[in-house]
C-alpha positions as a LaTeX table, in Angstrom:
\begin{tabular}{lrrr}
\hline
Residue & $x$ (\AA) & $y$ (\AA) & $z$ (\AA) \\
\hline
Met1 & 0.00 & 0.00 & 0.00 \\
Thr2 & 1.20 & 3.51 & $-0.76$ \\
Arg3 & 2.34 & 5.30 & 2.36 \\
Pro4 & $-0.27$ & 7.95 & 3.23 \\
Pro5 & 0.57 & 11.63 & 3.51 \\
Ala6 & 1.45 & 13.07 & 6.87 \\
Gly7 & $-1.45$ & 12.44 & 9.22 \\
Leu8 & $-3.44$ & 10.35 & 6.78 \\
Gly9 & $-3.92$ & 7.16 & 8.77 \\
Ala10 & $-6.35$ & 4.31 & 8.96 \\
Thr11 & $-9.15$ & 6.65 & 10.01 \\
Ala12 & $-9.44$ & 8.07 & 6.48 \\
Ser13 & $-12.71$ & 7.39 & 4.74 \\
Arg14 & $-13.00$ & 5.12 & 1.72 \\
Pro15 & $-12.49$ & 7.00 & $-1.54$ \\
Gln16 & $-15.63$ & 8.45 & $-3.09$ \\
Pro17 & $-16.02$ & 9.77 & $-6.63$ \\
Leu18 & $-16.82$ & 13.28 & $-5.43$ \\
Asn19 & $-13.75$ & 13.36 & $-3.19$ \\
Arg20 & $-11.51$ & 12.31 & $-6.05$ \\
Ile21 & $-13.01$ & 14.99 & $-8.28$ \\
Leu22 & $-12.45$ & 17.67 & $-5.65$ \\
Leu23 & $-8.85$ & 16.60 & $-5.10$ \\
Gly24 & $-8.41$ & 16.44 & $-8.87$ \\
Cys25 & $-9.42$ & 20.10 & $-9.04$ \\
Gly26 & $-6.46$ & 20.88 & $-6.79$ \\
Ala27 & $-4.11$ & 18.96 & $-9.05$ \\
Ala28 & $-5.35$ & 20.68 & $-12.22$ \\
Ala29 & $-5.84$ & 24.22 & $-10.92$ \\
Gly30 & $-2.22$ & 25.34 & $-11.15$ \\
Pro31 & $-1.40$ & 23.90 & $-14.60$ \\
Val32 & $-4.58$ & 25.37 & $-16.10$ \\
Phe33 & $-3.89$ & 28.81 & $-14.60$ \\
Ile34 & $-0.23$ & 28.81 & $-15.63$ \\
Ala35 & $-0.97$ & 27.61 & $-19.17$ \\
Thr36 & $-3.57$ & 30.35 & $-19.56$ \\
Phe37 & $-1.32$ & 33.24 & $-18.59$ \\
Leu38 & 1.60 & 31.84 & $-20.61$ \\
Val39 & $-0.48$ & 31.63 & $-23.79$ \\
Thr40 & $-2.28$ & 34.93 & $-23.21$ \\
Gly41 & 0.96 & 36.74 & $-22.39$ \\
Ala42 & 2.66 & 35.36 & $-25.48$ \\
Val43 & 0.00 & 36.65 & $-27.88$ \\
Arg44 & $-0.85$ & 39.98 & $-26.23$ \\
Ala45 & 0.50 & 42.96 & $-28.18$ \\
Asp46 & 2.94 & 45.22 & $-26.29$ \\
Tyr47 & 2.93 & 42.85 & $-23.30$ \\
Asp48 & 6.32 & 41.60 & $-22.09$ \\
Pro49 & 6.04 & 38.49 & $-19.88$ \\
Met50 & 9.58 & 39.08 & $-18.64$ \\
Arg51 & 8.68 & 42.52 & $-17.25$ \\
His52 & 4.93 & 42.73 & $-16.69$ \\
Pro53 & 2.87 & 41.05 & $-13.97$ \\
Val54 & 0.29 & 38.38 & $-14.66$ \\
Ser55 & $-2.44$ & 40.64 & $-13.28$ \\
Ser56 & $-1.79$ & 43.18 & $-16.04$ \\
Leu57 & $-3.29$ & 40.73 & $-18.52$ \\
Ala58 & $-6.66$ & 41.71 & $-17.06$ \\
Leu59 & $-6.16$ & 45.24 & $-18.42$ \\
Gly60 & $-7.22$ & 46.30 & $-21.90$ \\
Pro61 & $-8.97$ & 44.34 & $-24.66$ \\
Gly62 & $-9.34$ & 40.67 & $-23.87$ \\
Gly63 & $-8.71$ & 41.26 & $-20.19$ \\
Trp64 & $-11.78$ & 39.19 & $-19.32$ \\
Val65 & $-9.77$ & 36.04 & $-20.13$ \\
Gln66 & $-7.34$ & 36.65 & $-17.26$ \\
Gln67 & $-10.16$ & 37.69 & $-14.95$ \\
Ala68 & $-11.99$ & 34.45 & $-15.73$ \\
Ser69 & $-8.77$ & 32.51 & $-15.22$ \\
Phe70 & $-8.32$ & 34.02 & $-11.75$ \\
Cys71 & $-11.87$ & 33.14 & $-10.78$ \\
Leu72 & $-11.73$ & 29.61 & $-12.18$ \\
Asn73 & $-8.44$ & 28.98 & $-10.39$ \\
Gly74 & $-9.89$ & 30.24 & $-7.13$ \\
Met75 & $-12.96$ & 28.03 & $-7.41$ \\
Met76 & $-10.79$ & 25.00 & $-8.13$ \\
Tyr77 & $-8.70$ & 25.64 & $-5.02$ \\
Leu78 & $-11.84$ & 26.05 & $-2.93$ \\
Ala79 & $-12.99$ & 22.69 & $-4.30$ \\
Phe80 & $-9.59$ & 21.23 & $-3.38$ \\
Ala81 & $-9.91$ & 22.49 & 0.18 \\
Ala82 & $-13.38$ & 20.94 & 0.38 \\
Gly83 & $-11.92$ & 17.68 & $-0.87$ \\
Leu84 & $-9.29$ & 17.73 & 1.86 \\
Val85 & $-11.96$ & 18.25 & 4.49 \\
Arg86 & $-14.26$ & 15.54 & 3.09 \\
Thr87 & $-11.50$ & 12.99 & 2.59 \\
Gln88 & $-9.30$ & 13.51 & 5.60 \\
Gly89 & $-11.08$ & 15.56 & 8.20 \\
Arg90 & $-9.25$ & 17.29 & 11.01 \\
Arg91 & $-7.47$ & 14.13 & 12.13 \\
Cys92 & $-5.70$ & 13.53 & 8.82 \\
Ala93 & $-4.64$ & 16.92 & 7.45 \\
Pro94 & $-3.63$ & 20.15 & 9.15 \\
Leu95 & $-6.84$ & 22.12 & 9.51 \\
Thr96 & $-4.98$ & 25.44 & 9.44 \\
Gly97 & $-3.30$ & 24.39 & 6.23 \\
Ile98 & $-6.65$ & 23.53 & 4.66 \\
Leu99 & $-8.02$ & 26.94 & 5.64 \\
Leu100 & $-5.00$ & 28.63 & 4.05 \\
Val101 & $-5.60$ & 26.73 & 0.80 \\
Ala102 & $-9.21$ & 27.90 & 0.87 \\
Ala103 & $-8.08$ & 31.47 & 1.58 \\
Ala104 & $-5.75$ & 31.34 & $-1.42$ \\
Gly105 & $-8.69$ & 30.23 & $-3.56$ \\
Ala106 & $-10.84$ & 33.08 & $-2.27$ \\
Gly107 & $-7.94$ & 35.47 & $-2.93$ \\
Gln108 & $-7.72$ & 34.37 & $-6.54$ \\
Ile109 & $-11.41$ & 35.02 & $-7.02$ \\
Gly110 & $-10.94$ & 38.48 & $-5.52$ \\
Ala111 & $-8.01$ & 39.11 & $-7.86$ \\
Gly112 & $-10.29$ & 38.28 & $-10.77$ \\
Ile113 & $-13.06$ & 40.57 & $-9.61$ \\
Phe114 & $-10.84$ & 43.56 & $-8.79$ \\
Ile115 & $-8.46$ & 44.77 & $-11.51$ \\
Thr116 & $-4.94$ & 45.98 & $-10.77$ \\
Asp117 & $-3.39$ & 49.33 & $-11.66$ \\
Pro118 & $-0.97$ & 49.64 & $-14.62$ \\
Val119 & 2.54 & 48.48 & $-13.66$ \\
Ser120 & 5.91 & 48.74 & $-15.41$ \\
Gly121 & 4.58 & 50.60 & $-18.44$ \\
Tyr122 & 1.72 & 48.31 & $-19.41$ \\
Pro123 & $-0.66$ & 49.14 & $-20.99$ \\
Pro124 & 1.40 & 51.39 & $-23.29$ \\
Gly125 & 1.32 & 55.04 & $-22.31$ \\
Thr126 & 1.07 & 54.45 & $-18.56$ \\
Ala127 & 3.79 & 55.44 & $-16.13$ \\
His128 & 6.68 & 53.07 & $-15.43$ \\
Val129 & 6.67 & 53.98 & $-11.75$ \\
Leu130 & 3.45 & 53.49 & $-9.82$ \\
Ser131 & 3.08 & 56.59 & $-7.64$ \\
Gly132 & $-0.16$ & 55.56 & $-5.95$ \\
Tyr133 & $-3.41$ & 53.69 & $-6.35$ \\
Ser134 & $-5.88$ & 55.06 & $-8.88$ \\
Gly135 & $-8.78$ & 53.84 & $-6.78$ \\
Pro136 & $-10.04$ & 51.27 & $-4.29$ \\
Glu137 & $-10.27$ & 48.53 & $-6.92$ \\
Ala138 & $-6.49$ & 48.26 & $-7.30$ \\
Leu139 & $-6.08$ & 48.25 & $-3.52$ \\
Met140 & $-8.62$ & 45.42 & $-3.22$ \\
His141 & $-6.71$ & 43.48 & $-5.88$ \\
Asp142 & $-3.52$ & 43.73 & $-3.82$ \\
Val143 & $-5.36$ & 42.74 & $-0.66$ \\
Ala144 & $-6.76$ & 39.69 & $-2.47$ \\
Ala145 & $-3.22$ & 38.66 & $-3.42$ \\
Val146 & $-2.09$ & 38.43 & 0.22 \\
Pro147 & $-3.56$ & 34.97 & 0.97 \\
Val148 & $-2.03$ & 33.73 & $-2.29$ \\
Phe149 & 1.53 & 34.97 & $-1.91$ \\
Leu150 & 1.69 & 34.60 & 1.87 \\
Gly151 & $-0.97$ & 31.96 & 2.51 \\
Ile152 & 0.48 & 29.29 & 0.22 \\
Pro153 & 3.99 & 29.42 & 1.77 \\
Ala154 & 2.39 & 29.42 & 5.21 \\
Ala155 & 0.43 & 26.30 & 4.27 \\
Ala156 & 3.62 & 24.71 & 2.93 \\
Leu157 & 5.36 & 25.34 & 6.25 \\
Ile158 & 2.45 & 23.77 & 8.13 \\
Trp159 & 2.60 & 20.65 & 5.97 \\
Ala160 & 6.39 & 20.59 & 6.31 \\
Arg161 & 6.05 & 20.47 & 10.08 \\
Ala162 & 3.33 & 17.80 & 9.96 \\
Ser163 & 5.37 & 15.72 & 7.51 \\
Ala164 & 8.50 & 15.95 & 9.63 \\
Arg165 & 6.50 & 14.83 & 12.65 \\
His166 & 5.35 & 11.75 & 10.73 \\
Arg167 & 8.88 & 11.15 & 9.37 \\
Cys168 & 7.98 & 11.96 & 5.77 \\
His169 & 11.29 & 13.74 & 5.39 \\
Cys170 & 11.35 & 14.20 & 1.62 \\
Trp171 & 7.91 & 15.81 & 1.61 \\
Ala172 & 8.84 & 17.95 & 4.62 \\
Leu173 & 11.95 & 19.18 & 2.80 \\
Tyr174 & 10.03 & 19.91 & $-0.40$ \\
Ser175 & 7.30 & 21.79 & 1.45 \\
Gly176 & 9.81 & 23.82 & 3.44 \\
Ala177 & 11.80 & 24.67 & 0.33 \\
Thr178 & 8.60 & 25.76 & $-1.41$ \\
Ala179 & 7.84 & 28.20 & 1.40 \\
Val180 & 11.36 & 29.68 & 1.37 \\
Ile181 & 11.45 & 30.04 & $-2.43$ \\
Met182 & 8.02 & 31.67 & $-2.52$ \\
Leu183 & 8.85 & 34.19 & 0.20 \\
Ala184 & 12.16 & 35.06 & $-1.45$ \\
Gly185 & 10.42 & 35.34 & $-4.80$ \\
Leu186 & 7.78 & 37.62 & $-3.32$ \\
Ala187 & 10.44 & 39.95 & $-1.95$ \\
Leu188 & 12.27 & 40.11 & $-5.27$ \\
Thr189 & 9.05 & 40.53 & $-7.27$ \\
Ser190 & 7.88 & 43.36 & $-5.03$ \\
Ala191 & 11.19 & 45.15 & $-5.53$ \\
Ala192 & 10.96 & 44.63 & $-9.28$ \\
Phe193 & 7.47 & 46.09 & $-9.55$ \\
Ala194 & 8.62 & 49.01 & $-7.38$ \\
Gln195 & 11.04 & 49.62 & $-10.27$ \\
Ala196 & 14.33 & 48.56 & $-8.66$ \\
Pro197 & 16.66 & 49.11 & $-11.64$ \\
Ala198 & 18.29 & 45.69 & $-11.57$ \\
Leu199 & 15.04 & 43.79 & $-11.15$ \\
Ala200 & 12.36 & 45.75 & $-13.03$ \\
Pro201 & 13.20 & 44.17 & $-16.42$ \\
Val202 & 12.60 & 40.67 & $-15.01$ \\
Gly203 & 9.72 & 41.39 & $-12.63$ \\
Gly204 & 7.27 & 39.34 & $-14.66$ \\
Leu205 & 9.64 & 36.38 & $-14.76$ \\
Leu206 & 10.22 & 36.54 & $-11.00$ \\
Gln207 & 6.49 & 36.61 & $-10.34$ \\
Arg208 & 5.87 & 33.67 & $-12.66$ \\
Leu209 & 8.56 & 31.62 & $-10.95$ \\
Thr210 & 7.06 & 32.46 & $-7.56$ \\
Val211 & 3.53 & 31.58 & $-8.60$ \\
Gly212 & 4.70 & 28.47 & $-10.41$ \\
Thr213 & 6.57 & 27.24 & $-7.34$ \\
Gly214 & 3.52 & 27.56 & $-5.10$ \\
Met215 & 1.03 & 26.11 & $-7.54$ \\
Thr216 & 3.29 & 23.18 & $-8.39$ \\
Trp217 & 3.44 & 22.35 & $-4.69$ \\
Leu218 & $-0.35$ & 22.53 & $-4.41$ \\
Ser219 & $-0.74$ & 20.21 & $-7.39$ \\
Ala220 & 1.73 & 17.77 & $-5.86$ \\
Leu221 & $-0.15$ & 17.96 & $-2.55$ \\
Ala222 & $-3.45$ & 17.19 & $-4.28$ \\
Ile223 & $-1.95$ & 14.27 & $-6.20$ \\
Arg224 & $-0.36$ & 12.93 & $-3.03$ \\
Tyr225 & $-3.64$ & 12.88 & $-1.14$ \\
Arg226 & $-5.60$ & 11.60 & $-4.12$ \\
Ile227 & $-3.27$ & 8.62 & $-4.54$ \\
Ala228 & $-3.24$ & 7.88 & $-0.82$ \\
Thr229 & $-7.00$ & 8.00 & $-0.44$ \\
Gly230 & $-7.40$ & 5.88 & $-3.54$ \\
Thr231 & $-5.34$ & 3.11 & $-1.95$ \\
Ser232 & $-6.80$ & 3.48 & 1.55 \\
Thr233 & $-8.89$ & 0.62 & 2.83 \\
Gly234 & $-10.63$ & 2.72 & 5.46 \\
\hline
\end{tabular}
């Protein structure tokens, strides 16, 4: 039998189709979101994926695609969190970690509803240096990003601790590394979008690496639980 994730013991319920679908949403959410912004960024005129943030794809013509992508991603992570609760319950997965995953999903929905301000010269004709918020919508967008860029690494740290406690050392190391990389990436990305000369030209790349790191970990987490629950005998 496959060794269960940290905390997933014999008390786990037998796998149910709905549970597997919900956990599958967690596995697919990141790849779908990343593929969408990679394709959209590659075909958008005057948009430089190396420099410009993902959120800027919601600005201008066709911006609804990125807004929809944010919302879909958020709903998939909320479904994933529900799957963790249904499949494992409090005894088998860190409850605080599950809540942080749900908060990240809610944050993505908020990021889709509220549109960011122009950053780093996109759309064309806007200032390269953001001197202030143009209105409450951009502020709400940034607030919505907090549970994504801080909540995911926090969840990774929680799972790292739980995994270490259950002697799942490889998963603990991966989760801890994810948290460190995301927090470092957030710091560098923030400096880049504040127009630090050495980092501004690669701000978009730094953000994509940060987001990709966190979402890859979430996909791996979902796959890990899905496999374990599929082999559990209850």
